[in-house]
N, C-alpha and C positions, 0 to 999 in steps of 0.2 A: 410445609404445606399441610393443612388439615384435610382429612378425608372422612366421608361417612359411607360405610358399607351396610348393605341390607342382606340379611340371611334369608334367601328364598323369598317366599311370599309372607313370611312371618312379620311380626312387629319388633323383631330383634335387630338392633343397629349397633355397629361398632364405630366409635368416634376415635380417630387416632391421628397421629402426627408422623410425617416422614420427611427427612431432610436428605437422605442419601439415595433413596430410590424413588421411582415414580409411584403414584398411588396405585396404578395398575400392577406394577411389580409387587407391591406390598399385598394387594388383593390375591395375586397368584400364590404368593408364599403362604398366606393364611388359608387359601382354599384347600391346600393339601390336608389340613387337619379338620376340615369342616364338611359335614355331609350335606349341608344346604348349599345351593348355588349362591355365591357371594357376588353382589353387583355394587358398583360404585354409584351412589345416588347424588353425591355432591363432592366437590373439592373447593376449598376455601383458602385464601391467603392467611397465614398465621404461623405462629411458632409454638414451642412447648408451653409457654405461659398461657397462650390462648387455649390450647388443648386442656390444660389444667383448669382454667376458668369454666370452660364448657362442662367438664366432668363434675366440678363442684356444683354448678347450677342444676345439673341433672342427677345428682347423687341419689335422690329419692326414687329414681327410675332404674337404678342399676339392677341387672339381672343377677340374682344370687348364684354363687359358685361358677360364674362365667368370667371372672376377672374384673378389673376396674374399668374396662373400656366398652363393655357391652351394656346396652340400655334397652328397655321395653318402652317404645315411643309410638305416638300417633304420627300420622303424616303431617299434621299441623305443627306438632312439636319439632319435627325434623326441619320443616320449612322455616321455622322461627330461628334456627341456629345461624 
């Protein structure tokens, strides 16, 4: 399952994949190391190939030094995923 998390009220979104845990369990694990409140804004059916495709499509929006799964996006961009 793919999930999209938002960091607080920022335009920073994490797009990830989880197979072993629920998206909320993944959110809770990530919350430990993040000072912004993480909220799940969407869950989508998909696998790691789908996640990689989304990451490639949004590569120009990756947040530098935040890993490969964090993107600076508008609400419209998130809705288009």
